N, C-alpha and C positions, 0 to 999 in steps of 0.2 A: 179911460183909464186916464187918472192924474199923473202930474210929473213924480220922478223919486225923491222923495223926503230921507232925511239922516235920521230918522226915529224918532221916537217919543222920549220922555222922560222916563217912561219904565220899561224898556230897553234898555234904558244902561244901568243894567244888573251885572255886578263884578263877576260876577260865577258862569257868565259864557264870554267866550271868544269871538263868537259870531252869532248872530240873531238875523233870522229875516222871514220878512210878512208882507204874503204876494207880490211878489216881486215878480214883474211881466219884463221883457226884455223883447225887441224884435228888432228886424231890418227891413227899412224903408217902410217904416208905420206896419207891416206885418210881425204880429206876435208869433216867436218862436219857442220861447219859454215861458210857462209859469210856474212858479216856487209858492208853494203859498204859506210853510211854516218851514221852517229849520233851526235848531240850536242846536251849537256846539260848545259845550263847557269844558273850562278848563282842564287839564288833564286827560280829555279824549281823544282819541283817534279815529279818524273819518276816514272812510272814502269811500269815493264818488267812482261808480262804475255804470256801465250802459253800453249799448250798440252805436256805431256810429251815427250819425244824427242826433243824439240822445239829449244834446244841451251840455255837456260837460266844460268843452271848453266854452260856451256863452256864459255859463256860468262863472267862470272864473275871470273870464275877460270882464264883465260885467263889475266882480268883486276888485279887480283889480285897477276899475275904472277907465278899461279901453274900450269898454261898450258903452252906451247910454241906455239905462233901463225906460220903459215905458211909462212906469208907474210902480206903485210897494213900497217898501222902506228896508233897509238893511244897516247895521250898527257894528262895527268892526273895532273890539277893546284893543 
């Protein structure tokens, strides 16, 4: 997988606060999370739930730039 990109022009849609495409995150080159598609629109309330080790914190750390993605793209408005 290639490096993470900030998204394309089509991702720049003001209806969405967050858009994720094919986001891969890993540690020491080993993939631990693959999020294929996520869109959160303005006004939506979203909860991320799952068991321990499911990737909730890894996703949060990636979106806040504390973890480096292996590939994919995401855009935060």
